[in-house]
Backbone bond lengths (Angstrom), bond angles and torsions (degrees), N, CA, C in turn:
res aa  C-N    CA-C-N  psi(-1)  N-CA   C-N-CA  omega(-1)  CA-C   N-CA-C  phi
1 X - - - 1.454 - - 1.525 108.14 -
2 X 1.307 115.28 125.32 1.456 121.88 -179.88 1.517 108.07 -118.98
3 X 1.322 117.44 108.25 1.467 121.34 178.90 1.521 112.06 48.81
4 X 1.300 118.17 51.99 1.469 125.32 178.74 1.527 113.75 72.56
5 X 1.322 119.07 5.73 1.465 120.89 174.45 1.527 108.09 -90.90
6 X 1.321 115.73 135.62 1.454 121.06 -177.58 1.525 109.75 -124.12
7 X 1.319 115.61 -176.45 1.463 119.95 175.97 1.520 111.68 -66.19
8 X 1.316 116.49 -23.87 1.463 119.94 176.17 1.525 109.78 -61.57
9 X 1.309 116.70 -40.59 1.464 119.80 178.57 1.530 110.93 -66.48
10 X 1.318 116.86 -34.73 1.464 119.90 176.10 1.535 110.71 -66.03
11 X 1.332 116.96 -39.71 1.466 120.47 174.83 1.529 111.41 -62.56
12 X 1.332 116.18 -40.49 1.464 120.22 179.09 1.521 111.31 -63.11
13 X 1.320 116.89 -42.89 1.466 120.38 179.04 1.527 110.16 -63.64
14 X 1.333 116.87 -41.75 1.465 120.10 177.83 1.514 112.41 -63.38
15 X 1.328 116.71 -43.11 1.463 120.27 179.55 1.524 111.38 -65.52
16 X 1.329 117.39 -43.80 1.467 120.38 -179.72 1.523 111.43 -66.55
17 X 1.326 116.88 -41.78 1.463 120.29 177.83 1.519 111.75 -63.72
18 X 1.322 117.09 -41.46 1.464 121.07 177.67 1.516 111.31 -66.52
19 X 1.322 116.78 -37.31 1.468 120.92 177.86 1.524 110.54 -62.12
20 X 1.321 116.87 -45.25 1.464 120.67 179.19 1.526 110.20 -64.63
21 X 1.326 117.03 -43.61 1.467 121.15 -179.72 1.529 111.31 -61.63
22 X 1.335 117.05 -47.53 1.460 120.06 -178.69 1.526 112.34 -69.06
23 X 1.328 116.90 -32.62 1.471 119.45 175.75 1.518 110.76 -67.49
24 X 1.313 116.42 -39.03 1.462 120.39 177.22 1.524 110.54 -63.82
25 X 1.317 117.23 -40.13 1.465 120.11 177.25 1.524 111.69 -67.80
26 X 1.346 116.50 -33.83 1.465 119.47 -179.98 1.523 111.47 -66.57
27 X 1.312 117.72 -40.10 1.468 119.21 -177.02 1.518 111.94 -73.48
28 X 1.318 118.07 -14.94 1.461 120.65 178.88 1.521 113.08 -88.08
29 X 1.311 118.31 -11.86 1.464 121.57 -173.98 1.525 111.88 -97.84
30 X 1.333 114.36 152.20 1.462 120.69 175.53 1.527 109.77 -87.01
31 X 1.318 116.79 -47.27 1.459 121.92 177.52 1.518 107.95 -99.41
32 X 1.318 115.93 134.69 1.456 121.11 -178.12 1.519 107.72 -119.84
33 X 1.335 116.24 119.25 1.460 119.25 176.95 1.528 109.06 -79.81
34 X 1.326 114.78 165.92 1.462 119.77 -175.86 1.518 111.57 -62.72
35 X 1.325 117.99 -40.69 1.456 118.63 -178.69 1.523 111.10 -66.85
36 X 1.342 116.84 -30.72 1.468 119.11 177.92 1.525 111.80 -70.44
37 X 1.323 117.32 -24.95 1.460 120.08 174.60 1.524 111.06 -74.93
38 X 1.333 115.96 -41.25 1.456 119.79 -172.82 1.522 114.25 -86.87
39 X 1.320 119.03 -26.92 1.466 120.71 -174.92 1.537 112.76 -60.20
40 X 1.341 120.25 -52.49 1.468 117.57 179.42 1.526 112.39 -67.20
41 X 1.324 116.65 -32.04 1.463 119.92 179.64 1.528 110.87 -66.23
42 X 1.324 116.88 -43.74 1.461 119.91 179.51 1.526 112.05 -68.25
43 X 1.330 116.72 -35.85 1.465 119.12 176.16 1.529 111.16 -66.40
44 X 1.322 116.38 -41.14 1.468 119.68 177.90 1.516 111.03 -65.85
45 X 1.329 116.82 -40.53 1.461 120.05 178.26 1.528 111.09 -68.17
46 X 1.319 117.48 -34.08 1.465 121.14 174.44 1.529 110.22 -61.00
47 X 1.332 116.26 -47.30 1.467 119.70 178.86 1.525 110.95 -62.76
48 X 1.321 117.11 -42.33 1.460 120.42 178.47 1.519 112.49 -64.06
49 X 1.326 116.52 -38.77 1.460 120.34 179.46 1.520 111.31 -67.51
50 X 1.320 117.34 -43.44 1.467 120.29 179.58 1.525 110.12 -65.43
51 X 1.320 117.44 -42.93 1.468 119.52 177.85 1.525 110.46 -62.94
52 X 1.314 116.74 -38.35 1.467 120.23 178.15 1.526 111.27 -66.34
53 X 1.325 116.67 -40.79 1.468 119.52 178.33 1.525 111.63 -64.19
54 X 1.329 115.76 -36.00 1.468 118.72 175.38 1.521 111.32 -62.82
55 X 1.321 116.22 -37.46 1.460 119.98 179.21 1.527 111.99 -75.95
56 X 1.326 117.15 -34.34 1.465 119.48 176.15 1.525 110.89 -65.55
57 X 1.327 116.79 -30.62 1.466 120.04 175.11 1.529 110.99 -67.07
58 X 1.311 116.48 -22.81 1.478 121.74 176.58 1.523 111.17 -91.24
59 X 1.327 117.36 11.95 1.464 125.22 175.44 1.527 113.54 67.01
60 X 1.331 115.64 38.91 1.464 120.17 173.20 1.533 108.04 -80.53
61 X 1.332 118.55 153.47 1.470 120.54 -179.38 1.526 112.14 -64.47
62 X 1.316 116.31 134.77 1.461 122.00 -177.71 1.518 112.83 -68.53
63 X 1.317 116.93 -32.13 1.460 119.89 -174.26 1.526 111.57 -64.15
64 X 1.338 117.97 -26.65 1.467 120.54 178.34 1.530 110.56 -60.90
65 X 1.323 116.15 -43.41 1.459 120.12 -177.19 1.524 111.30 -75.06
66 X 1.329 116.45 -34.52 1.465 119.42 174.18 1.515 111.66 -64.88
67 X 1.324 116.26 -40.02 1.465 120.34 178.24 1.524 111.18 -66.27
68 X 1.334 117.07 -40.96 1.468 120.38 177.76 1.521 110.68 -64.65
69 X 1.344 116.54 -39.62 1.458 121.14 178.25 1.529 110.86 -63.23
70 X 1.323 117.05 -47.81 1.464 121.02 -178.38 1.527 111.50 -67.03
71 X 1.325 117.26 -44.49 1.466 120.40 -179.18 1.529 110.64 -63.84
72 X 1.316 117.31 -42.34 1.453 120.39 178.41 1.513 112.55 -63.17
73 X 1.332 116.24 -40.90 1.465 119.47 179.61 1.522 110.99 -64.50
74 X 1.332 116.97 -40.73 1.466 120.55 179.28 1.528 110.68 -64.79
75 X 1.333 116.89 -44.00 1.468 120.69 179.03 1.526 110.35 -63.54
76 X 1.342 117.15 -44.07 1.459 120.64 179.71 1.519 112.61 -65.62
77 X 1.338 116.35 -39.87 1.459 119.84 178.27 1.525 110.91 -65.46
78 X 1.318 116.62 -40.52 1.469 119.57 177.07 1.523 110.39 -63.40
79 X 1.308 116.35 -39.80 1.469 119.84 178.03 1.526 110.68 -65.79
80 X 1.325 116.95 -39.38 1.455 120.89 177.85 1.510 113.25 -64.10
81 X 1.341 117.23 -29.70 1.461 120.69 177.62 1.523 111.97 -75.90
82 X 1.321 117.54 -26.03 1.466 120.58 -176.31 1.521 113.32 -87.29
83 X 1.321 118.44 -14.30 1.458 120.96 -178.56 1.521 109.25 -75.16
84 X 1.324 115.68 132.46 1.457 120.72 -178.33 1.520 112.48 -76.16
85 X 1.322 115.55 146.50 1.460 121.91 176.80 1.520 107.11 -128.12
86 X 1.322 116.12 131.91 1.460 120.30 175.26 1.524 108.15 -126.25
87 X 1.285 115.20 158.16 1.462 119.81 -175.85 1.521 108.54 -115.57
88 X 1.336 116.40 125.83 1.455 118.78 174.11 1.528 108.47 -105.49
89 X 1.305 117.61 -164.27 1.465 120.82 -176.89 1.528 112.12 -68.27
90 X 1.295 118.07 -21.95 1.459 121.30 -172.43 1.525 112.68 -95.87
91 X 1.336 116.60 -56.76 1.464 121.29 -177.84 1.524 109.51 -166.46
92 X 1.335 117.47 172.33 1.467 119.19 178.54 1.522 110.78 -62.69
93 X 1.310 114.45 147.40 1.455 120.89 -175.54 1.522 108.55 -130.22
94 X 1.330 116.78 131.55 1.461 121.46 177.50 1.513 107.70 -76.79
95 X 1.313 116.00 129.50 1.458 122.18 -177.52 1.527 108.86 -102.97
96 X 1.328 116.19 86.44 1.465 121.23 -178.26 1.522 110.60 -97.29
97 X 1.308 115.45 134.29 1.460 119.62 172.50 1.524 108.11 -78.28
98 X 1.315 115.88 167.51 1.467 119.56 178.52 1.527 111.11 -63.68
99 X 1.328 116.79 -35.69 1.467 119.99 178.61 1.527 111.01 -65.59
100 X 1.328 117.16 -39.83 1.468 120.52 178.88 1.525 110.89 -66.40
101 X 1.320 116.73 -36.16 1.466 120.10 176.67 1.526 110.54 -64.84
102 X 1.312 116.30 -40.51 1.461 119.52 179.06 1.522 111.92 -67.46
103 X 1.324 117.43 -35.22 1.466 120.42 177.98 1.519 110.16 -62.41
104 X 1.333 116.90 -44.89 1.461 120.07 178.14 1.521 110.72 -60.33
105 X 1.301 116.81 -43.46 1.461 120.60 179.80 1.525 111.30 -65.47
106 X 1.324 117.75 -39.95 1.467 120.64 179.56 1.524 112.00 -69.22
107 X 1.319 117.52 -31.53 1.466 120.02 175.86 1.530 109.39 -65.53
108 X 1.328 116.68 -42.61 1.468 120.29 177.07 1.529 111.04 -64.70
109 X 1.320 116.98 -38.32 1.466 120.48 177.89 1.528 110.40 -67.54
110 X 1.331 117.65 -33.61 1.470 120.59 176.57 1.527 110.90 -63.92
111 X 1.333 116.83 -37.50 1.467 119.85 175.47 1.526 109.50 -63.70
112 X 1.315 116.47 -43.93 1.467 120.27 177.31 1.514 112.22 -61.54
113 X 1.317 116.85 -40.35 1.471 120.46 178.64 1.525 111.04 -65.95
114 X 1.341 116.76 -37.12 1.460 119.97 177.71 1.525 110.76 -64.00
115 X 1.323 117.05 -39.07 1.466 120.67 177.54 1.529 110.45 -66.63
116 X 1.320 116.86 -39.29 1.469 120.01 178.00 1.532 110.52 -63.47
117 X 1.327 116.85 -42.43 1.473 120.46 177.89 1.521 110.25 -60.72
118 X 1.327 117.48 -43.61 1.469 121.04 178.74 1.527 111.26 -62.22
119 X 1.323 116.31 -45.01 1.463 119.87 -178.40 1.524 112.11 -65.93
120 X 1.311 117.34 -42.60 1.472 120.73 179.45 1.524 110.30 -66.78
121 X 1.330 117.19 -43.07 1.464 120.08 179.72 1.523 111.23 -66.22
122 X 1.326 117.34 -37.82 1.461 119.95 177.62 1.526 110.59 -68.74
123 X 1.311 116.83 -37.57 1.462 120.52 178.91 1.523 111.33 -64.37
124 X 1.326 115.96 -43.98 1.465 119.91 -179.09 1.528 111.58 -74.08
125 X 1.318 117.25 -32.44 1.458 121.69 175.14 1.512 115.75 66.77
126 X 1.300 118.06 21.16 1.455 121.39 -178.78 1.525 110.52 -85.09
127 X 1.340 118.10 133.78 1.469 119.96 179.06 1.530 113.45 -64.91
128 X 1.327 117.04 -22.51 1.464 120.09 179.34 1.532 111.98 -69.53
129 X 1.313 117.21 -17.75 1.462 121.04 -177.40 1.524 113.00 -90.63
130 X 1.323 117.48 1.57 1.471 120.78 -178.25 1.527 112.11 -62.10
131 X 1.317 118.02 -33.62 1.468 120.32 179.40 1.534 110.73 -66.27
132 X 1.338 116.34 -33.73 1.462 120.05 177.73 1.528 110.92 -71.58
133 X 1.335 116.38 -35.91 1.463 120.12 176.66 1.534 110.09 -65.82
134 X 1.316 116.87 -39.98 1.462 120.74 177.06 1.524 110.37 -63.69
135 X 1.320 116.76 -46.49 1.469 120.68 178.32 1.518 112.35 -61.25
136 X 1.323 116.83 -39.11 1.466 120.78 178.73 1.528 110.60 -64.60
137 X 1.322 117.00 -40.53 1.466 120.23 178.55 1.523 111.15 -65.12
138 X 1.329 116.77 -40.39 1.463 120.22 179.36 1.526 111.49 -67.37
139 X 1.324 116.93 -41.16 1.467 121.11 178.70 1.523 110.15 -64.07
140 X 1.321 116.91 -44.65 1.466 120.02 -179.72 1.527 111.28 -64.61
141 X 1.322 117.32 -39.85 1.469 120.48 178.62 1.523 110.48 -65.72
142 X 1.332 117.39 -43.39 1.458 121.83 178.44 1.526 110.71 -61.93
143 X 1.328 117.21 -49.16 1.464 120.97 -177.66 1.528 111.62 -65.43
144 X 1.325 117.01 -41.19 1.458 119.94 179.36 1.510 112.26 -63.91
145 X 1.321 117.24 -43.75 1.464 118.86 179.79 1.530 111.04 -72.43
146 X 1.321 118.19 -29.49 1.471 120.12 175.32 1.527 110.36 -66.24
147 X 1.317 116.63 -41.85 1.460 119.62 177.71 1.531 111.07 -65.47
148 X 1.331 116.41 -37.27 1.463 120.18 179.00 1.534 110.93 -68.85
149 X 1.328 117.65 -41.89 1.468 120.61 177.30 1.512 111.97 -62.05
150 X 1.320 116.45 -40.99 1.468 121.40 177.45 1.523 110.42 -63.60
151 X 1.320 116.94 -45.35 1.464 120.88 -179.07 1.524 111.16 -64.22
152 X 1.317 116.57 -41.65 1.463 120.17 -178.77 1.528 111.34 -64.84
153 X 1.331 117.04 -47.07 1.467 119.54 -179.92 1.522 112.11 -67.58
154 X 1.328 117.48 -37.74 1.464 119.22 177.60 1.525 110.90 -66.26
155 X 1.319 117.46 -38.37 1.463 120.36 178.27 1.517 111.13 -63.72
156 X 1.311 116.72 -44.22 1.467 120.40 178.23 1.525 110.23 -62.01
157 X 1.322 116.76 -45.26 1.461 119.87 -178.84 1.528 111.97 -67.64
158 X 1.345 117.93 -38.68 1.459 120.48 177.66 1.533 111.22 -66.06
159 X 1.315 116.20 -38.57 1.459 120.51 178.07 1.527 110.91 -64.87
160 X 1.318 116.37 -42.58 1.467 120.43 178.42 1.523 111.32 -66.96
161 X 1.338 117.23 -37.77 1.458 120.68 178.86 1.534 111.19 -68.43
162 X 1.334 116.20 -34.47 1.458 120.32 179.02 1.520 110.84 -69.63
163 X 1.319 117.05 -29.50 1.462 121.71 179.39 1.529 111.96 -89.02
164 X 1.333 116.55 -4.34 1.457 120.61 178.78 1.501 114.53 88.85
165 X 1.352 117.92 15.72 1.447 120.54 -177.44 1.504 114.86 -95.11
166 X 1.324 118.76 -2.91 1.453 119.46 -176.10 1.495 112.60 -99.44
């Protein structure tokens, strides 16, 4: 333990860095496999869950994190419904605009920023920074569940399009 930093913080940094890396790879591809949709979302949700558990250990209200989880999932699901899908000779293809690709990347970067805020606040150990740690946990939970909602709806829609139901 170094100035209140633990191995949990190292796991958070790894998860956030991997989330950003996989999101960057996703926006560069034309065809997106199911695991490529879910991998950054699950890593972001992992980071959000760990940050939330750290805050629950500090006796923060549970309903805040449930509300962030639900709101993020609804926003992500709505976003997943609005993304266009077209079918070529090979398989269904997600039709993302450049702006939509940047939004996905910025959501992953927001998760990374939330982890950085948690790590810096834990390192400094000041009680005045607890509100920033709470905000970082809420942002990470919202972004992670939004990415998961988007991935889930896109997977369902891609599966239906591949079967000819869309």
